[in-house]
Structures are given as structure tokens and as C-alpha cells.
KEVEXNU-482585 format. One record per atom (N, C-alpha, C, O): residue in one letter; x, z, y. Coordinates in pm, whole numbers. Atoms other than C-alpha are relative to their C-alpha. Example, Ala and Ser with C-alpha at 12.3 -4.5 7.8 and 13.67 -1.06 7.14 Angstrom:
+------+--------+--------+--------+
: rest :      x :      z :      y :
+------+--------+--------+--------+
:    A :     89 :      0 :   -119 :
:    A :   1230 :    780 :   -450 :
:    A :     90 :      0 :    120 :
:    A :    194 :     66 :    118 :
:    S :    -82 :     -6 :   -119 :
:    S :   1367 :    714 :   -106 :
:    S :    -77 :     73 :    109 :
:    S :    -26 :     90 :    220 :
+------+--------+--------+--------+
END
This chain:
+------+--------+--------+--------+
: rest :      x :      z :      y :
+------+--------+--------+--------+
:    M :    103 :    -43 :    100 :
:    M :   4915 :  -3388 :   1581 :
:    M :     16 :    155 :    -12 :
:    M :    127 :    209 :     -7 :
:    I :    -18 :   -139 :     13 :
:    I :   4835 :  -3025 :   1540 :
:    I :    -56 :     30 :   -139 :
:    I :   -157 :    -23 :   -186 :
:    S :     41 :    -51 :    145 :
:    S :   4813 :  -2853 :   1196 :
:    S :    -69 :    148 :     21 :
:    S :    -17 :    242 :     81 :
:    I :     78 :   -143 :    -14 :
:    I :   4538 :  -2564 :   1168 :
:    I :     -1 :     38 :   -146 :
:    I :    -47 :    -35 :   -234 :
:    Q :     31 :    -53 :    137 :
:    Q :   4564 :  -2348 :    864 :
:    Q :    -93 :    110 :      4 :
:    Q :    -85 :    186 :    101 :
:    M :     91 :    -94 :      1 :
:    M :   4282 :  -2120 :    769 :
:    M :     45 :    102 :   -110 :
:    M :     98 :     74 :   -217 :
:    G :    -33 :   -126 :     92 :
:    G :   4330 :  -1781 :    610 :
:    G :    -65 :    -13 :   -136 :
:    G :   -180 :    -59 :   -132 :
:    D :     71 :      4 :    126 :
:    D :   4242 :  -1766 :    222 :
:    D :    -75 :    111 :    -18 :
:    D :    -31 :    205 :    -84 :
:    A :     99 :   -120 :      0 :
:    A :   3942 :  -1534 :    264 :
:    A :   -144 :    -67 :     -7 :
:    A :   -167 :   -179 :     40 :
:    D :    134 :     52 :     -6 :
:    D :   3571 :  -1574 :    201 :
:    D :    -49 :     35 :    135 :
:    D :    -13 :    141 :    187 :
:    A :     56 :    -14 :   -130 :
:    A :   3379 :  -1618 :    535 :
:    A :   -113 :   -102 :     28 :
:    A :   -121 :   -213 :    -24 :
:    E :    119 :     81 :    -31 :
:    E :   3053 :  -1743 :    690 :
:    E :     21 :    -54 :    127 :
:    E :     96 :      7 :    204 :
:    I :      5 :     95 :   -118 :
:    I :   3016 :  -1995 :    969 :
:    I :   -144 :      0 :     38 :
:    I :   -233 :    -30 :    -42 :
:    E :    131 :     27 :    -31 :
:    E :   2717 :  -1985 :   1171 :
:    E :    -53 :   -147 :     33 :
:    E :     18 :   -216 :    106 :
:    P :     20 :    143 :    -45 :
:    P :   2530 :  -2325 :   1203 :
:    P :     14 :    -51 :    140 :
:    P :    -10 :     25 :    233 :
:    I :      2 :     70 :   -128 :
:    I :   2572 :  -2550 :   1490 :
:    I :   -135 :    -47 :     32 :
:    I :   -203 :   -114 :    -46 :
:    P :    127 :     34 :    -44 :
:    P :   2267 :  -2589 :   1699 :
:    P :     -9 :   -147 :      4 :
:    P :     87 :   -213 :     44 :
:    I :     10 :    137 :    -13 :
:    I :   2132 :  -2932 :   1675 :
:    I :    -94 :    -57 :    120 :
:    I :   -197 :      4 :    150 :
:    G :     88 :     50 :    -86 :
:    G :   1987 :  -3150 :   1944 :
:    G :     37 :     28 :    129 :
:    G :     27 :    -67 :    207 :
:    G :    -36 :    -22 :   -144 :
:    G :   2105 :  -2978 :   2268 :
:    G :   -102 :    -27 :     78 :
:    G :    -80 :    -93 :    180 :
:    T :    111 :     36 :    -92 :
:    T :   1767 :  -2999 :   2410 :
:    T :     15 :     81 :    120 :
:    T :     60 :    196 :    114 :
:    F :     14 :    -56 :   -126 :
:    F :   1732 :  -2915 :   2762 :
:    F :   -116 :     88 :     28 :
:    F :   -226 :     38 :      5 :
:    F :    134 :    -66 :    -14 :
:    F :   1485 :  -2652 :   2846 :
:    F :      9 :     77 :    131 :
:    F :    122 :    103 :    172 :
:    I :      7 :    -87 :   -116 :
:    I :   1380 :  -2449 :   3163 :
:    I :    -65 :    134 :    -37 :
:    I :   -177 :    144 :    -86 :
:    K :     56 :   -125 :     41 :
:    K :   1337 :  -2095 :   3110 :
:    K :   -117 :     35 :     94 :
:    K :   -119 :     19 :    216 :
:    E :    125 :    -34 :    -83 :
:    E :    996 :  -1975 :   3208 :
:    E :     23 :    123 :     91 :
:    E :     48 :    233 :     40 :
:    P :    -39 :    -96 :    -89 :
:    P :   1051 :  -1770 :   3518 :
:    P :   -115 :    140 :    -42 :
:    P :   -232 :    131 :    -77 :
:    E :     76 :   -111 :     22 :
:    E :    935 :  -1410 :   3471 :
:    E :    -89 :     26 :    140 :
:    E :    -34 :     20 :    250 :
:    M :     84 :      8 :   -117 :
:    M :    634 :  -1367 :   3716 :
:    M :     48 :    117 :     84 :
:    M :     21 :    107 :    203 :
:    E :    -35 :   -111 :    -96 :
:    E :    772 :  -1046 :   3863 :
:    E :    120 :    -45 :     95 :
:    E :    128 :    -21 :    216 :
:    Y :   -112 :     72 :    -69 :
:    Y :   1092 :  -1231 :   3952 :
:    Y :    -28 :   -102 :     78 :
:    Y :     44 :   -117 :    176 :
:    L :     50 :     93 :    -79 :
:    L :    912 :  -1514 :   4088 :
:    L :    -62 :     56 :    119 :
:    L :    -27 :     10 :    228 :
:    T :     67 :    -68 :   -102 :
:    T :    709 :  -1312 :   4304 :
:    T :     82 :     61 :    107 :
:    T :     57 :     54 :    228 :
:    E :    -97 :    -48 :    -91 :
:    E :   1014 :  -1128 :   4432 :
:    E :     66 :   -118 :     87 :
:    E :     87 :   -103 :    207 :
:    I :    -59 :    108 :    -70 :
:    I :   1168 :  -1463 :   4524 :
:    I :    -96 :    -49 :     97 :
:    I :    -46 :    -77 :    206 :
:    I :    103 :     58 :    -90 :
:    I :    859 :  -1587 :   4701 :
:    I :    -15 :    117 :    104 :
:    I :    -17 :     80 :    221 :
:    N :     -1 :   -100 :   -116 :
:    N :    835 :  -1253 :   4900 :
:    N :    115 :    -32 :     82 :
:    N :    102 :    -53 :    203 :
:    E :   -120 :     -1 :    -80 :
:    E :   1201 :  -1290 :   4992 :
:    E :    -21 :   -122 :     87 :
:    E :     -9 :   -108 :    208 :
:    F :     10 :    104 :    -74 :
:    F :   1136 :  -1644 :   5099 :
:    F :   -105 :     -2 :    103 :
:    F :    -92 :    -80 :    197 :
:    H :     94 :    -35 :   -114 :
:    H :    834 :  -1533 :   5309 :
:    H :     53 :     81 :    104 :
:    H :     37 :     56 :    223 :
:    K :    -61 :    -93 :    -99 :
:    K :   1014 :  -1255 :   5465 :
:    K :    116 :    -83 :     68 :
:    K :    120 :    -74 :    191 :
:    R :   -100 :     84 :    -94 :
:    R :   1315 :  -1494 :   5572 :
:    R :    -56 :   -113 :     67 :
:    R :    -16 :   -139 :    181 :
:    F :     53 :    143 :    -61 :
:    F :   1124 :  -1819 :   5647 :
:    F :   -137 :     -7 :     37 :
:    F :   -189 :   -110 :     81 :
:    G :    157 :      6 :    -22 :
:    G :    770 :  -1723 :   5689 :
:    G :    -37 :    -61 :    139 :
:    G :   -140 :   -128 :    145 :
:    G :     22 :     39 :   -109 :
:    G :    786 :  -1805 :   6049 :
:    G :      9 :   -159 :     42 :
:    G :    -45 :   -206 :    142 :
:    I :    -36 :    123 :     -8 :
:    I :    898 :  -2147 :   6019 :
:    I :    -89 :   -115 :    -49 :
:    I :    -60 :   -233 :    -32 :
:    W :     91 :     86 :     61 :
:    W :    600 :  -2302 :   5841 :
:    W :   -135 :    -11 :     66 :
:    W :   -183 :     90 :    117 :
:    T :    132 :     26 :    -55 :
:    T :    267 :  -2451 :   5965 :
:    T :    -92 :     39 :   -117 :
:    T :   -192 :    110 :   -102 :
:    N :     69 :    -34 :    109 :
:    N :    151 :  -2436 :   5608 :
:    N :     76 :     70 :   -113 :
:    N :    134 :      5 :   -199 :
:    E :    -90 :    -92 :     85 :
:    E :    315 :  -2142 :   5413 :
:    E :    -43 :    -24 :   -141 :
:    E :     49 :    -20 :   -223 :
:    D :     49 :     -1 :    118 :
:    D :    104 :  -2190 :   5108 :
:    D :     55 :   -131 :    -86 :
:    D :     91 :   -124 :   -204 :
:    E :    -47 :    115 :     44 :
:    E :    206 :  -2556 :   5060 :
:    E :    161 :      6 :    -11 :
:    E :    216 :    -65 :    -95 :
:    A :   -153 :    -14 :      1 :
:    A :    588 :  -2461 :   5123 :
:    A :     24 :     93 :   -123 :
:    A :    120 :     70 :   -195 :
:    K :    -28 :    -86 :    124 :
:    K :    566 :  -2188 :   4854 :
:    K :    -28 :    -99 :   -123 :
:    K :     54 :    -94 :   -215 :
:    E :     20 :     91 :    110 :
:    E :    415 :  -2464 :   4610 :
:    E :    108 :    -84 :    -23 :
:    E :    139 :   -113 :   -138 :
:    L :   -113 :     84 :      7 :
:    L :    702 :  -2678 :   4685 :
:    L :    125 :     76 :    -52 :
:    L :    207 :     21 :   -125 :
:    L :   -100 :    -94 :     35 :
:    L :    939 :  -2374 :   4642 :
:    L :     -5 :      6 :   -163 :
:    L :     98 :    -14 :   -229 :
:    V :     24 :    -21 :    130 :
:    V :    791 :  -2321 :   4290 :
:    V :     33 :   -135 :    -88 :
:    V :     86 :   -125 :   -199 :
:    A :      7 :    121 :     63 :
:    A :    786 :  -2685 :   4186 :
:    A :    152 :    -67 :    -14 :
:    A :    189 :   -129 :   -114 :
:    L :   -138 :     42 :     -2 :
:    L :   1153 :  -2772 :   4286 :
:    L :     83 :     31 :   -114 :
:    L :    142 :    -66 :   -160 :
:    P :    -89 :    -19 :    112 :
:    P :   1341 :  -2625 :   4010 :
:    P :    -31 :    -98 :   -115 :
:    P :     60 :   -163 :   -165 :
:    E :     28 :     94 :    113 :
:    E :   1155 :  -2828 :   3739 :
:    E :     24 :   -164 :     26 :
:    E :     43 :   -246 :    -63 :
:    R :    -35 :    136 :    -41 :
:    R :   1207 :  -3153 :   3942 :
:    R :    147 :    -15 :      2 :
:    R :    196 :   -119 :    -40 :
:    V :   -149 :      4 :     12 :
:    V :   1580 :  -3078 :   3977 :
:    V :     52 :      4 :   -129 :
:    V :    161 :    -47 :   -153 :
:    A :    -56 :    -34 :    134 :
:    A :   1615 :  -2979 :   3622 :
:    A :    -26 :   -128 :    -74 :
:    A :     21 :   -129 :   -188 :
:    Q :     39 :    111 :     70 :
:    Q :   1486 :  -3322 :   3514 :
:    Q :     92 :   -115 :     47 :
:    Q :     83 :   -225 :     -7 :
:    N :    -94 :    101 :    -38 :
:    N :   1766 :  -3511 :   3705 :
:    N :    118 :    -35 :    -99 :
:    N :    197 :     56 :   -126 :
:    E :    -92 :     19 :     93 :
:    E :   1995 :  -3685 :   3459 :
:    E :    134 :     25 :     21 :
:    E :    208 :     47 :    -75 :
:    G :   -135 :    -32 :    -28 :
:    G :   2311 :  -3629 :   3641 :
:    G :     34 :    142 :    -29 :
:    G :    136 :    179 :    -88 :
:    Y :     -7 :   -127 :      7 :
:    Y :   2242 :  -3269 :   3658 :
:    Y :     13 :     51 :   -156 :
:    Y :     97 :    132 :   -196 :
:    Q :    -22 :    -36 :    141 :
:    Q :   2174 :  -3247 :   3280 :
:    Q :    122 :    -28 :    -57 :
:    Q :    173 :     54 :   -134 :
:    N :   -101 :     47 :     42 :
:    N :   2466 :  -3456 :   3217 :
:    N :    134 :    112 :     28 :
:    N :    217 :    137 :    -58 :
:    A :   -103 :    -89 :    -46 :
:    A :   2703 :  -3204 :   3406 :
:    A :    -22 :    126 :    -51 :
:    A :     73 :    204 :    -46 :
:    Q :      5 :   -115 :     71 :
:    Q :   2552 :  -2917 :   3227 :
:    Q :     42 :    -15 :   -146 :
:    Q :     85 :     76 :   -216 :
:    R :    -50 :     32 :    143 :
:    R :   2628 :  -3077 :   2908 :
:    R :    138 :    -17 :    -33 :
:    R :    187 :     11 :   -142 :
:    N :   -144 :     53 :     14 :
:    N :   2977 :  -3199 :   2969 :
:    N :     98 :     60 :    107 :
:    N :    217 :     26 :    107 :
:    S :    -89 :    -55 :   -101 :
:    S :   3118 :  -3000 :   3260 :
:    S :     -7 :    149 :     17 :
:    S :    -71 :    214 :    -66 :
:    D :     -4 :   -138 :    -21 :
:    D :   3179 :  -2650 :   3402 :
:    D :   -123 :     19 :    106 :
:    D :   -197 :    -66 :    155 :
:    E :    107 :    -44 :    -99 :
:    E :   2954 :  -2438 :   3626 :
:    E :     10 :    -62 :    133 :
:    E :    -92 :   -105 :    187 :
:    Q :    -27 :     51 :   -118 :
:    Q :   3129 :  -2561 :   3944 :
:    Q :    -66 :   -131 :     23 :
:    Q :   -144 :   -154 :    115 :
:    N :     42 :    128 :    -15 :
:    N :   3063 :  -2915 :   3880 :
:    N :   -150 :    -29 :    -13 :
:    N :   -208 :   -120 :     44 :
:    S :    151 :      2 :     13 :
:    S :   2705 :  -2851 :   3767 :
:    S :    -62 :     31 :    116 :
:    S :   -162 :    -30 :    154 :
:    R :     56 :    -49 :   -120 :
:    R :   2648 :  -2664 :   4077 :
:    R :    -13 :   -143 :    116 :
:    R :   -110 :   -178 :    184 :
:    I :     -3 :    115 :    -91 :
:    I :   2748 :  -2971 :   4276 :
:    I :   -115 :   -114 :    -38 :
:    I :   -199 :   -157 :     41 :
:    E :    110 :     85 :     44 :
:    E :   2536 :  -3203 :   4076 :
:    E :   -142 :     63 :     23 :
:    E :   -233 :    -13 :     58 :
:    C :    145 :    -58 :    -41 :
:    C :   2226 :  -2958 :   4125 :
:    C :     -9 :    -25 :    131 :
:    C :   -113 :    -84 :    159 :
:    E :     36 :     21 :   -115 :
:    E :   2271 :  -2975 :   4489 :
:    E :    -34 :   -131 :     29 :
:    E :   -126 :   -152 :    108 :
:    D :     24 :    157 :    -14 :
:    D :   2278 :  -3360 :   4478 :
:    D :   -141 :    -18 :    -35 :
:    D :   -219 :    -75 :     41 :
:    A :    131 :     11 :     55 :
:    A :   1973 :  -3341 :   4274 :
:    A :   -108 :     53 :     86 :
:    A :   -214 :     -6 :    109 :
:    L :     86 :    -83 :   -101 :
:    L :   1815 :  -3089 :   4508 :
:    L :    -17 :    -95 :    118 :
:    L :   -132 :   -123 :    152 :
:    K :      7 :     86 :   -120 :
:    K :   1884 :  -3315 :   4806 :
:    K :    -91 :   -126 :    -24 :
:    K :   -173 :   -162 :     61 :
:    A :     79 :    122 :     45 :
:    A :   1731 :  -3623 :   4627 :
:    A :   -144 :     53 :    -12 :
:    A :   -234 :     -7 :     48 :
:    S :    139 :    -62 :      9 :
:    S :   1422 :  -3403 :   4534 :
:    S :    -75 :     20 :    131 :
:    S :   -191 :    -16 :    148 :
:    V :     62 :    -35 :   -136 :
:    V :   1366 :  -3283 :   4899 :
:    V :    -27 :   -126 :     71 :
:    V :   -126 :   -139 :    142 :
:    L :     26 :    114 :    -77 :
:    L :   1409 :  -3624 :   5027 :
:    L :   -131 :    -75 :    -60 :
:    L :   -215 :   -123 :     17 :
:    D :    103 :     66 :     45 :
:    D :   1160 :  -3773 :   4786 :
:    D :   -132 :     84 :     33 :
:    D :   -232 :     14 :     43 :
:    M :    103 :    -77 :    -58 :
:    M :    908 :  -3488 :   4895 :
:    M :    -17 :    -27 :    146 :
:    M :   -122 :     15 :    195 :
:    M :     26 :     -6 :   -132 :
:    M :    953 :  -3576 :   5255 :
:    M :   -117 :    -69 :     49 :
:    M :   -163 :    -49 :    161 :
:    T :    138 :     57 :    -31 :
:    T :    645 :  -3791 :   5245 :
:    T :   -124 :     93 :    -24 :
:    T :   -233 :     77 :     32 :
:    V :    113 :    -91 :      7 :
:    V :    441 :  -3504 :   5119 :
:    V :      9 :    114 :    101 :
:    V :    -93 :    166 :    146 :
:    N :    -15 :   -123 :   -100 :
:    N :    580 :  -3233 :   5353 :
:    N :    129 :    -13 :     79 :
:    N :    237 :     34 :     44 :
:    M :   -120 :     17 :    -90 :
:    M :    806 :  -3338 :   5642 :
:    M :     47 :    119 :     49 :
:    M :    169 :    129 :     66 :
:    E :    -61 :   -140 :    -45 :
:    E :    837 :  -2981 :   5764 :
:    E :     88 :     59 :    -94 :
:    E :    177 :    131 :    -48 :
:    F :    -62 :    -64 :     92 :
:    F :    980 :  -2875 :   5434 :
:    F :    132 :    -63 :     12 :
:    F :    236 :      2 :     21 :
:    Y :   -137 :     79 :     -8 :
:    Y :   1241 :  -3149 :   5454 :
:    Y :     81 :     14 :    124 :
:    Y :    204 :     16 :    122 :
:    R :    -82 :    -36 :   -118 :
:    R :   1319 :  -3088 :   5822 :
:    R :     57 :    125 :    -10 :
:    R :    172 :    138 :     30 :
:    N :    -73 :   -129 :      4 :
:    N :   1377 :  -2724 :   5755 :
:    N :    123 :      0 :    -93 :
:    N :    229 :     55 :    -64 :
:    Y :   -131 :     23 :     82 :
:    Y :   1605 :  -2815 :   5465 :
:    Y :    105 :    -66 :     65 :
:    Y :    221 :    -31 :     40 :
:    N :   -102 :     69 :    -45 :
:    N :   1790 :  -3047 :   5661 :
:    N :     66 :     72 :    134 :
:    N :    183 :     46 :    164 :
:    S :    -45 :    -61 :   -129 :
:    S :   1838 :  -2841 :   5987 :
:    S :     36 :    153 :    -17 :
:    S :    109 :    205 :     68 :
:    N :     -3 :   -144 :     -1 :
:    N :   1836 :  -2477 :   5876 :
:    N :    107 :     29 :   -117 :
:    N :     71 :     30 :   -235 :
:    P :   -107 :    -22 :    118 :
:    P :   2167 :  -2404 :   5676 :
:    P :    -43 :    115 :    -91 :
:    P :    -25 :    109 :   -212 :
:    E :     24 :   -112 :     54 :
:    E :   2039 :  -2067 :   5594 :
:    E :   -105 :    -25 :   -108 :
:    E :    -95 :     25 :   -220 :
:    F :    106 :     44 :     96 :
:    F :   1726 :  -2214 :   5426 :
:    F :     51 :    -98 :   -110 :
:    F :      5 :    -90 :   -224 :
:    R :    -63 :     91 :    103 :
:    R :   1935 :  -2495 :   5248 :
:    R :     82 :     90 :   -105 :
:    R :     77 :     63 :   -225 :
:    R :    -74 :    -99 :     97 :
:    R :   2160 :  -2208 :   5091 :
:    R :    -93 :     83 :    -94 :
:    R :    -75 :     97 :   -215 :
:    F :    107 :    -88 :     57 :
:    F :   1875 :  -1993 :   5001 :
:    F :    -50 :    -96 :   -111 :
:    F :    -51 :    -62 :   -230 :
:    L :     80 :    109 :     98 :
:    L :   1707 :  -2308 :   4831 :
:    L :    101 :    -33 :    -99 :
:    L :     69 :    -11 :   -216 :
:    S :   -110 :     29 :     99 :
:    S :   2035 :  -2420 :   4656 :
:    S :     20 :    114 :    -97 :
:    S :     10 :     85 :   -216 :
:    D :    -14 :   -116 :     70 :
:    D :   2095 :  -2068 :   4520 :
:    D :   -122 :     30 :   -109 :
:    D :   -114 :     55 :   -230 :
:    Y :    142 :    -27 :    101 :
:    Y :   1725 :  -2022 :   4391 :
:    Y :    -11 :   -107 :   -112 :
:    Y :    -32 :    -81 :   -230 :
:    V :      6 :    118 :     90 :
:    V :   1724 :  -2375 :   4246 :
:    V :    110 :      7 :   -116 :
:    V :     79 :    -22 :   -232 :
:    F :   -109 :     -6 :     97 :
:    F :   2053 :  -2328 :   4062 :
:    F :    -20 :    123 :    -88 :
:    F :      5 :    114 :   -208 :
:    S :     15 :   -121 :     97 :
:    S :   1979 :  -1984 :   3924 :
:    S :   -115 :    -27 :    -84 :
:    S :   -122 :     29 :   -194 :
:    Q :    141 :     16 :     87 :
:    Q :   1630 :  -2109 :   3792 :
:    Q :     37 :   -113 :   -109 :
:    Q :    -30 :   -121 :   -212 :
:    T :    -27 :    125 :     90 :
:    T :   1788 :  -2422 :   3616 :
:    T :    123 :    -13 :    -69 :
:    T :    134 :    -87 :   -167 :
:    Y :   -121 :     14 :     80 :
:    Y :   2147 :  -2365 :   3524 :
:    Y :      2 :     54 :   -147 :
:    Y :      3 :    175 :   -170 :
:    R :    -18 :    -35 :    132 :
:    R :   2169 :  -2362 :   3155 :
:    R :    102 :   -102 :    -66 :
:    R :     71 :   -220 :    -84 :
:    P :    -72 :    102 :     62 :
:    P :   2468 :  -2514 :   2990 :
:    P :    -45 :    -51 :   -110 :
:    P :   -113 :     22 :   -183 :
:    I :     65 :     75 :    117 :
:    I :   2378 :  -2751 :   2731 :
:    I :    113 :    -42 :    -93 :
:    I :    209 :   -112 :    -61 :
:    A :   -118 :     47 :     92 :
:    A :   2582 :  -2787 :   2417 :
:    A :    -12 :   -145 :    -38 :
:    A :   -129 :   -181 :    -51 :
:    P :      6 :    127 :     25 :
:    P :   2650 :  -3146 :   2335 :
:    P :    -52 :    -16 :   -140 :
:    P :    -24 :     75 :   -218 :
:    P :     32 :     26 :    145 :
:    P :   2501 :  -3281 :   2007 :
:    P :    125 :    -18 :    -85 :
:    P :    225 :    -79 :    -46 :
:    P :   -126 :     -8 :     85 :
:    P :   2740 :  -3235 :   1721 :
:    P :     79 :   -140 :    -24 :
:    P :    199 :   -142 :    -48 :
:    D :    -68 :    110 :     29 :
:    D :   2809 :  -3600 :   1675 :
:    D :     57 :    -63 :    137 :
:    D :    105 :   -177 :    139 :
:    A :    -39 :     54 :   -133 :
:    A :   2898 :  -3638 :   2056 :
:    A :    157 :    -20 :     18 :
:    A :    206 :   -101 :     96 :
:    H :   -149 :     -8 :      3 :
:    H :   3277 :  -3562 :   1987 :
:    H :     58 :    -36 :   -146 :
:    H :     78 :     46 :   -236 :
:    P :    -62 :     38 :    131 :
:    P :   3423 :  -3791 :   1704 :
:    P :    111 :     84 :    -46 :
:    P :    187 :    144 :     30 :
:    Q :    -90 :    -77 :     68 :
:    Q :   3631 :  -3629 :   1453 :
:    Q :    150 :    -67 :     -7 :
:    Q :    159 :   -179 :    -57 :
:    V :   -139 :     31 :    -25 :
:    V :   4020 :  -3673 :   1514 :
:    V :     67 :    -11 :   -139 :
:    V :    187 :    -37 :   -149 :
+------+--------+--------+--------+
END
């Protein structure tokens, strides 16, 4: 058992955020445009339908962010474990999209540079450590 003693002084404590709601930061359009331009510059020649590939690129972060395992890792784990869960959620999302765009799936599966780019992009757009609700850890 640990004994903690507080100093005898007046002090204020900031309130604890309630809810721990997950949110996706709205990407700044300039930043998103830069990402899409980089995507086009690096991978523009591998697409039959570049517009559709760009639409999937924009939609992926939201799909991945909704993954329960990834949200749980952000709430209860560190950045490294969250990254692993993000990559698992990304794989599942790309696999789900296979029926919509086989070419996107094929490039993700066979092009390590594209897979790394996509993983870094999605993680940077979605990683937000979530504080657990105040009642998640019982008082000892």
C-alpha cells in the first residue's frame, strides 16, 4: 500500500474530461491537398482510375478510425500498440474495399512503398489517444 500526502496549501485542480469520445480531426484542406498531390506524384502511374483511388484514400481514415480494436488501443494502450491496431484495421478496410476497387487492393498487397505510405497517412490522420472514462478504473 502506498501512502500519498498532499501539501497543506490552497490549490485548484482542472476538471477531468468526461466521456472520452473519439473524434476525427477535420483535416485541413491544404494539408489534404498536399497529401493527395504526394500520392499522385508517387503512385499516379499505377492507377487505371486515379479519381476513384483518391476517393478511397480520403475515405480510409474514417473507416479505420471506426474500428473498435483501434479505438480500444488508443484508449488503453500506447502509441506503438495503437499503430499495430491501426495497421490491422487498415488491412481489414482495404480487404473490405476489394469488391469496390480490386486495383487499390492489389497495389496495397503487392507494393510495399504504397502500403507504408498508406499506413503512415492513415495513422497520422486518426491517432488520437483517448482518455478512458473516469469510472473505467475503480478506486483502490
